[in-house]
C-alpha positions as CSV (number, residue, x, y, z in Angstrom):
1,M,127.2,92.2,-43.4
2,S,126.9,90.0,-46.6
3,D,123.5,87.9,-46.9
4,V,124.6,84.6,-46.9
5,R,122.0,82.1,-47.8
6,S,122.2,78.3,-47.0
7,P,121.4,76.2,-50.0
8,A,118.0,75.1,-49.9
9,R,117.3,71.6,-48.7
10,T,115.2,69.4,-51.1
11,A,113.1,66.7,-49.4
12,P,113.6,63.3,-51.0
13,A,110.6,62.2,-53.0
14,K,108.5,59.5,-51.7
15,A,108.4,56.4,-53.5
16,P,105.0,55.5,-54.7
17,P,103.3,52.6,-52.4
18,A,103.7,49.0,-53.7
19,P,100.5,47.9,-55.2
20,E,98.6,45.3,-52.9
21,P,98.6,41.8,-54.5
22,S,95.1,41.3,-55.8
23,L,93.2,38.5,-54.2
24,P,91.1,35.9,-56.0
25,A,87.4,37.0,-56.2
26,N,86.4,34.5,-53.8
27,L,88.8,35.7,-51.0
28,R,88.0,39.3,-51.3
29,R,86.0,41.0,-48.4
30,N,82.4,40.5,-48.7
31,A,82.6,38.1,-51.6
32,P,80.2,35.0,-51.2
33,L,81.8,31.6,-50.5
34,V,79.9,30.1,-53.6
35,P,79.6,32.8,-56.4
36,T,76.1,32.5,-58.1
37,D,76.9,34.6,-60.9
38,S,79.6,32.6,-62.5
39,A,79.0,30.7,-65.9
40,A,78.8,27.5,-64.2
41,S,76.1,28.7,-61.7
42,R,74.1,30.0,-64.7
43,A,74.5,26.8,-66.4
44,L,73.3,24.8,-63.4
45,A,70.2,27.1,-63.0
46,A,69.5,26.6,-66.7
47,V,69.6,22.8,-66.5
48,I,67.3,23.0,-63.3
49,A,64.7,25.1,-65.2
50,I,64.8,22.7,-68.0
51,L,64.4,19.6,-65.9
52,T,61.8,21.4,-64.1
53,F,59.8,22.3,-67.1
54,L,59.8,18.6,-68.4
55,A,58.7,17.4,-65.1
56,A,56.0,19.9,-64.7
57,L,54.8,19.1,-68.3
58,C,54.7,15.4,-67.4
59,A,52.7,15.9,-64.3
60,G,50.3,18.3,-66.3
61,A,49.7,15.8,-68.8
62,A,49.1,13.0,-66.2
63,E,46.6,15.3,-64.7
64,I,44.8,15.8,-67.8
65,A,44.6,12.1,-68.4
66,V,43.3,11.3,-65.1
67,S,40.8,14.0,-65.3
68,S,39.6,13.0,-68.7
69,A,39.5,9.3,-67.6
70,G,37.4,10.5,-64.6
71,Q,34.9,12.3,-66.8
72,W,34.6,9.3,-69.2
73,Q,33.9,7.2,-66.0
74,G,31.2,9.5,-64.9
75,S,29.7,9.6,-68.4
76,V,29.8,5.7,-68.6
77,A,28.6,5.1,-65.1
78,Q,25.3,7.2,-65.6
79,E,24.0,4.8,-68.5
80,V,23.5,1.0,-68.7
81,T,22.5,-0.6,-72.0
82,V,19.8,-3.1,-72.9
83,Q,20.5,-5.3,-75.8
84,I,17.6,-6.9,-77.7
85,R,18.8,-9.8,-80.1
86,P,16.6,-10.7,-83.1
87,S,15.2,-14.1,-82.6
88,A,13.1,-16.4,-85.2
89,G,9.6,-16.5,-84.6
90,R,9.7,-13.3,-82.4
91,D,8.6,-9.8,-83.0
92,I,11.7,-7.5,-82.1
93,E,9.8,-4.5,-81.9
94,A,7.5,-5.9,-79.4
95,D,10.5,-7.4,-77.4
96,V,11.9,-3.6,-77.6
97,K,8.7,-2.2,-76.1
98,R,8.5,-4.9,-73.5
99,A,12.1,-4.3,-72.2
100,E,11.5,-0.6,-72.3
101,S,8.4,-0.9,-70.1
102,L,10.4,-3.3,-67.7
103,A,13.3,-0.7,-67.4
104,K,11.0,2.3,-66.9
105,D,9.3,0.4,-63.9
106,T,12.6,-0.1,-62.3
107,P,13.6,2.3,-59.5
108,G,16.4,4.4,-60.2
109,I,16.1,4.6,-63.8
110,A,15.6,7.9,-64.9
111,G,15.0,7.6,-68.7
112,A,15.2,5.3,-71.5
113,R,16.1,5.9,-75.2
114,I,15.5,3.3,-78.0
115,F,18.0,3.2,-80.8
116,S,16.2,2.7,-84.3
117,K,17.5,0.0,-86.7
118,A,19.4,2.7,-88.4
119,E,21.1,4.0,-85.4
120,S,22.0,0.4,-84.5
121,E,23.5,-0.2,-87.9
122,R,25.5,3.1,-87.9
123,L,27.1,1.8,-84.8
124,L,28.8,-1.0,-86.8
125,E,30.2,1.4,-89.4
126,P,33.6,1.9,-87.4
127,W,34.2,-1.8,-87.7
128,L,32.4,-2.8,-91.1
129,G,32.7,0.4,-93.0
130,S,30.0,2.5,-94.5
131,G,27.8,1.9,-97.5
132,L,27.0,-1.7,-96.5
133,D,23.6,-3.3,-96.8
134,L,22.8,-4.3,-93.3
135,S,19.2,-5.2,-93.8
136,D,19.6,-9.0,-93.8
137,L,21.8,-9.3,-90.9
138,P,20.4,-9.8,-87.5
139,V,21.7,-6.4,-85.8
140,P,20.6,-6.2,-82.3
141,R,18.7,-3.2,-81.0
142,L,19.7,-1.2,-78.1
143,I,18.2,0.9,-75.3
144,A,20.1,3.2,-73.3
145,L,19.1,3.7,-69.9
146,T,19.8,6.9,-68.0
147,L,20.3,6.4,-64.3
148,A,19.0,8.6,-61.7
149,R,21.5,10.5,-59.5
150,D,19.6,10.8,-56.2
151,R,19.1,7.1,-55.9
152,N,20.8,3.8,-56.7
153,P,19.2,1.8,-59.4
154,D,18.4,-1.9,-58.7
155,L,20.2,-3.3,-61.7
156,P,20.2,-7.0,-60.4
157,A,16.2,-7.0,-60.2
158,L,16.1,-5.5,-63.8
159,R,18.5,-8.2,-65.2
160,A,16.3,-10.9,-63.6
161,A,13.4,-9.4,-64.9
162,L,14.7,-9.2,-68.6
163,V,15.8,-12.8,-68.4
164,E,12.4,-13.9,-67.2
165,A,10.4,-11.9,-69.5
166,L,12.7,-12.2,-72.7
167,P,14.7,-15.4,-72.1
168,G,17.8,-15.5,-74.5
169,V,16.8,-12.3,-76.1
170,A,17.6,-9.5,-73.7
171,S,20.7,-8.7,-71.8
172,L,21.9,-5.8,-69.6
173,D,25.3,-4.3,-69.7
174,D,26.2,-2.1,-66.7
175,H,29.5,-1.2,-68.4
176,A,31.6,-2.6,-65.5
177,L,34.3,-3.8,-67.8
178,W,34.8,-0.5,-69.5
179,L,34.9,1.3,-66.1
180,Q,37.4,-1.1,-64.8
181,R,39.5,-0.5,-68.1
182,L,39.2,3.2,-67.6
183,S,40.4,3.1,-64.1
184,T,43.4,1.0,-65.1
185,M,44.3,3.4,-67.9
186,A,44.0,6.5,-65.4
187,N,46.1,4.8,-62.8
188,T,48.7,3.7,-65.5
189,F,48.8,7.3,-66.7
190,A,49.1,8.6,-63.2
191,G,52.0,6.1,-62.3
192,I,53.9,6.9,-65.5
193,G,53.7,10.6,-64.7
194,I,55.0,10.1,-61.1
195,G,57.6,7.9,-62.3
196,I,58.8,10.5,-65.0
197,V,58.7,13.2,-62.3
198,L,60.9,11.1,-59.8
199,L,63.4,10.5,-62.7
200,V,63.7,14.2,-63.6
201,L,64.1,15.0,-59.9
202,F,66.8,12.3,-59.6
203,A,68.5,13.7,-62.7
204,T,68.4,17.3,-61.1
205,G,70.1,15.8,-57.8
206,L,73.0,14.3,-60.1
207,A,73.5,17.5,-61.7
208,V,73.6,19.4,-58.3
209,V,76.2,16.6,-57.1
210,F,78.6,17.5,-59.8
211,A,78.2,21.1,-59.5
212,T,78.8,21.0,-55.8
213,R,81.9,18.9,-56.3
214,G,83.1,21.2,-58.7
215,A,82.5,24.4,-56.6
216,M,84.1,22.7,-53.6
217,A,87.1,21.8,-55.8
218,G,87.3,25.3,-57.0
219,N,87.1,26.8,-53.5
220,R,89.4,24.4,-51.7
221,E,91.6,27.2,-50.4
222,V,88.8,29.0,-49.1
223,V,87.5,25.9,-47.1
224,E,91.0,25.3,-45.7
225,V,91.0,28.9,-44.6
226,L,87.7,28.6,-42.9
227,H,88.8,25.4,-41.2
228,F,91.9,27.2,-40.1
229,V,90.1,30.1,-38.4
230,G,87.8,27.6,-36.6
231,A,84.8,27.2,-38.8
232,D,82.9,23.5,-38.7
233,D,81.9,21.6,-41.4
234,D,78.1,22.5,-40.7
235,Y,78.8,26.3,-41.2
236,I,80.6,25.4,-44.6
237,A,77.7,23.3,-45.5
238,K,75.1,25.7,-44.8
239,A,77.0,28.3,-46.9
240,F,76.8,25.9,-49.9
241,Q,73.4,24.9,-49.3
242,S,72.2,28.7,-49.1
243,R,73.8,29.3,-52.4
244,F,72.7,26.3,-54.2
245,F,69.1,26.7,-52.8
246,R,69.0,30.1,-54.4
247,L,70.2,28.6,-57.8
248,G,67.5,25.9,-57.4
249,L,64.8,28.5,-56.5
250,R,65.7,30.5,-59.6
251,G,65.9,27.5,-62.0
252,G,62.6,26.0,-60.4
253,A,60.8,29.3,-60.8
254,L,61.8,29.5,-64.5
255,G,60.8,26.1,-65.3
256,A,57.6,26.2,-63.5
257,G,56.8,29.5,-64.9
258,A,57.4,28.2,-68.4
259,A,55.1,25.2,-67.7
260,L,52.5,27.3,-66.4
261,V,52.5,29.6,-69.7
262,T,52.6,26.4,-71.8
263,C,49.5,24.8,-70.0
264,A,47.5,28.1,-70.2
265,L,48.5,28.3,-73.8
266,A,47.3,24.8,-74.6
267,G,44.1,25.4,-72.8
268,L,43.6,28.7,-74.9
269,L,44.0,26.9,-78.2
270,A,41.9,23.9,-77.2
271,R,39.0,26.4,-76.6
272,M,39.7,28.0,-80.0
273,W,39.8,24.6,-81.7
274,R,36.7,23.5,-79.9
275,S,34.5,25.7,-82.1
276,G,34.9,23.2,-85.0
277,P,33.6,19.8,-85.8
278,A,37.4,18.3,-85.4
279,G,37.7,20.2,-82.2
280,E,34.6,18.5,-80.9
281,E,35.9,15.0,-81.9
282,I,39.4,15.8,-80.2
283,E,37.6,16.8,-77.1
284,A,35.6,13.7,-77.1
285,L,38.6,11.5,-77.5
286,F,41.2,13.2,-75.5
287,G,39.4,15.7,-73.2
288,T,39.8,19.4,-73.0
289,F,43.4,19.8,-72.4
290,Q,42.8,21.9,-69.7
291,I,44.2,21.5,-66.0
292,G,42.5,22.6,-63.0
293,W,43.8,24.4,-60.1
294,Q,45.1,21.1,-58.8
295,G,47.4,20.9,-61.8
296,Y,48.6,24.3,-61.6
297,A,49.2,23.7,-57.8
298,M,51.2,20.7,-58.7
299,I,53.4,22.5,-61.1
300,V,54.3,25.2,-58.6
301,L,54.9,22.4,-56.1
302,I,57.4,20.8,-58.5
303,G,59.1,23.8,-58.8
304,V,59.5,24.2,-55.0
305,I,60.7,20.7,-54.6
306,A,63.2,21.0,-57.2
307,S,64.7,23.9,-55.1
308,L,64.4,21.6,-52.1
309,V,66.1,18.9,-53.6
310,T,68.9,21.3,-54.9
311,A,69.6,22.6,-51.2
312,A,69.4,19.1,-49.6
313,V,71.8,17.3,-52.2
314,S,74.3,20.0,-52.1
315,R,74.4,20.1,-48.3
316,F,74.7,16.2,-48.1
317,T,77.5,16.3,-51.1
318,V,79.5,19.0,-49.1
319,R,79.3,17.0,-46.0
320,R,80.8,13.9,-47.8
321,F,83.4,15.9,-49.6
322,L,84.7,17.5,-46.2
323,R,85.0,13.9,-44.6
């Protein structure tokens, strides 16, 4: 019996599966609705960081000005000045001793320091220049009175006693005008600082508005699909708010951190300059260039506010866009 073999049947080759159409990045599974790693997101975070840094520096500068003005007010408020004017036919040295005695007898006066004639003349050098012979001029003599901290001095009684004992010669200056000017200056600096911070936060809000509208326009098909499957406007607004809050938090943290480092370096440099005569003059005029814990807390608070403004503005913009 012959071996008859049937020809081998070859199975038809399977065609390779057709490649699935690639989806946009924002439509893929587990992809965020608003991507935070895009170039636009990084740019927005950088803008928020820069604006937060500027706002924090303005707030720190205002805090330094207010604290320096407070120190000046405390120093000025602890002293009053008695001025003795030269008068024809009177012994100015006797008048100075008489005024010093009256001041020491007044309750609340802790001490008195008489300025010599040479010291009184040196006080005029910033206005008249140095090297002038002022011996022929009727330069008034000054007595600096230090006030006691534990009790209030009776300055009206001292003023009345000086007028009675040395009429037309002695006068008392309680520096009320300078204290008022210092208070006005401190309030002005504080108001300017608050205004600049508000303007910077407003600029941050405007940047977030444009970024949010751009993100909404770039994800319009995603929003339409979400509406189609039953998502409401509040759900979409929360998604955008969460993403922009993270961007604002990142930018606010970077800006506030840079401001904290800048203020710390400024304080370190101020302590280094303070060792020389120029540093002492700068400190006397402008303060120590150091902020306390209130200033650092204010900088951190500005970073948090920038993040909250970013989240709130993005949510409001999305709700307006979806109407």
